C-alpha positions as CSV (number, residue, x, y, z in Angstrom):
1,M,113.9,140.1,240.8
2,A,115.8,143.2,242.2
3,T,114.3,145.0,245.1
4,N,113.3,148.6,244.4
5,T,115.1,150.7,247.0
6,V,114.0,154.1,245.5
7,N,110.9,154.3,247.6
8,L,112.4,153.0,250.8
9,I,113.1,156.4,252.3
10,A,113.8,156.8,256.0
11,R,112.1,160.0,257.4
12,A,112.6,161.7,260.7
13,S,111.6,165.1,262.0
14,I,111.4,167.2,265.2
15,T,110.6,170.6,266.3
16,V,113.3,172.5,268.2
17,A,112.5,175.4,270.5
18,A,115.3,177.6,269.0
19,P,115.7,179.9,265.9
20,V,116.8,178.5,262.6
21,E,120.3,180.0,262.9
22,K,121.0,178.3,266.2
23,V,119.9,174.9,264.8
24,W,121.9,175.4,261.6
25,D,125.0,176.2,263.6
26,A,124.6,172.9,265.5
27,L,124.3,171.0,262.1
28,V,127.6,172.3,260.7
29,T,129.8,172.8,263.8
30,P,131.9,169.7,264.4
31,A,132.1,170.1,268.2
32,A,128.3,170.3,268.4
33,I,127.9,167.3,265.9
34,K,130.1,165.2,268.1
35,Q,127.7,165.8,271.1
36,Y,124.5,164.6,269.4
37,M,125.8,162.2,266.7
38,F,127.1,159.3,268.8
39,G,130.5,160.8,269.4
40,T,131.3,161.2,265.7
41,T,134.1,163.5,264.5
42,V,133.0,165.3,261.3
43,V,135.5,166.7,258.9
44,S,134.3,169.0,256.0
45,D,134.7,172.5,254.6
46,W,131.0,172.5,253.8
47,K,131.5,173.3,250.1
48,V,129.2,171.7,247.5
49,G,131.1,169.0,245.7
50,H,133.7,168.6,248.5
51,P,134.0,165.6,250.8
52,I,132.5,165.1,254.2
53,I,134.0,162.4,256.5
54,W,132.6,160.9,259.7
55,K,135.1,159.2,262.0
56,G,134.7,157.4,265.3
57,E,134.0,154.1,267.0
58,W,130.6,152.3,266.9
59,E,130.1,149.1,268.9
60,G,133.8,148.8,269.5
61,K,134.8,149.1,265.9
62,A,136.6,152.1,264.3
63,Y,134.9,153.5,261.2
64,E,135.5,156.2,258.7
65,D,132.5,156.9,256.5
66,R,132.6,159.2,253.6
67,G,130.3,161.3,251.5
68,E,130.1,164.5,249.5
69,I,128.2,167.7,250.2
70,R,125.5,168.1,247.6
71,Q,123.6,171.1,248.9
72,F,124.6,173.8,251.4
73,Q,122.1,176.5,251.8
74,P,122.7,178.1,255.3
75,G,119.6,178.1,257.5
76,R,117.7,176.0,255.0
77,T,119.1,172.8,253.5
78,L,122.1,170.5,254.1
79,Q,122.4,167.6,251.7
80,Y,125.1,165.0,251.4
81,T,125.9,161.5,250.3
82,H,126.9,158.9,252.9
83,S,128.7,155.6,252.4
84,S,129.3,153.4,255.4
85,S,132.8,151.9,255.9
86,Q,131.3,149.2,258.2
87,A,128.9,147.9,255.6
88,E,131.9,147.6,253.2
89,A,134.0,145.9,255.8
90,A,131.2,143.4,256.5
91,G,131.2,142.5,252.7
92,R,128.0,144.3,252.0
93,P,128.7,146.8,249.2
94,D,126.9,149.9,250.2
95,N,125.4,152.2,247.6
96,A,125.6,155.7,249.0
97,H,122.6,157.2,250.8
98,L,121.5,160.7,250.0
99,V,120.7,162.5,253.3
100,T,118.7,165.7,253.2
101,I,118.1,167.9,256.2
102,Q,115.7,170.8,255.8
103,L,115.0,173.6,258.3
104,S,111.8,175.6,258.4
105,P,111.0,178.3,260.9
106,E,107.8,177.9,262.9
107,G,107.4,181.1,264.8
108,N,110.3,181.0,267.3
109,Q,110.9,177.3,266.8
110,T,112.5,175.3,264.0
111,R,111.2,172.3,262.2
112,V,114.0,169.9,261.3
113,S,113.0,167.4,258.6
114,L,115.4,164.7,257.5
115,T,115.2,162.0,254.7
116,Q,117.6,159.2,253.8
117,D,117.1,157.4,250.6
118,N,118.4,154.0,249.2
119,N,117.5,151.8,252.1
120,R,117.7,148.2,250.8
121,T,114.9,146.7,253.0
122,E,112.1,147.8,255.1
123,E,114.2,146.7,258.1
124,T,117.1,148.9,257.2
125,R,114.7,151.8,256.5
126,A,113.2,151.4,260.0
127,H,116.7,151.0,261.6
128,S,117.8,154.2,259.8
129,E,114.7,156.1,261.0
130,K,115.3,155.0,264.6
131,N,118.9,156.2,264.5
132,W,118.0,159.5,262.9
133,N,115.2,160.1,265.4
134,M,117.7,159.5,268.2
135,M,120.2,161.9,266.5
136,L,117.5,164.6,266.1
137,A,116.4,164.1,269.8
138,G,120.1,164.8,270.7
139,L,120.3,167.8,268.5
140,K,117.1,169.2,270.1
141,K,118.5,168.6,273.6
142,L,121.8,170.3,272.8
143,V,120.3,173.3,271.0
144,E,117.6,173.8,273.6
145,S,120.0,173.6,276.6
């Protein structure tokens, strides 16, 4: 029986003591992304339907992950697909994840909420949540500094 991955959604969120515009800029500026997303270099023109590429090294192995921008609503929503080159290299065909990042103003702060669908097991969902929470903590630290 096939495992239903539709409901295995990783969720992470954080409140950042900064206005939405400052948080948004950090989400779409490659130099900022590199500082909080584990040294990743991101390449994208941020247009819906266009590619997004993440390049770098993780645990000593080079990677180049790919995806497509699905939504780009400045100050509100960034959504993209993500397919891991490392999963493919390890012989695990990886169905793309859909990552959605939503910003909501809370007074002079910003709530950042993130979801990632299509996690194959509860363990991969928990692992994804751990990584996203670390990434959001780095985003918060960068934006608040």
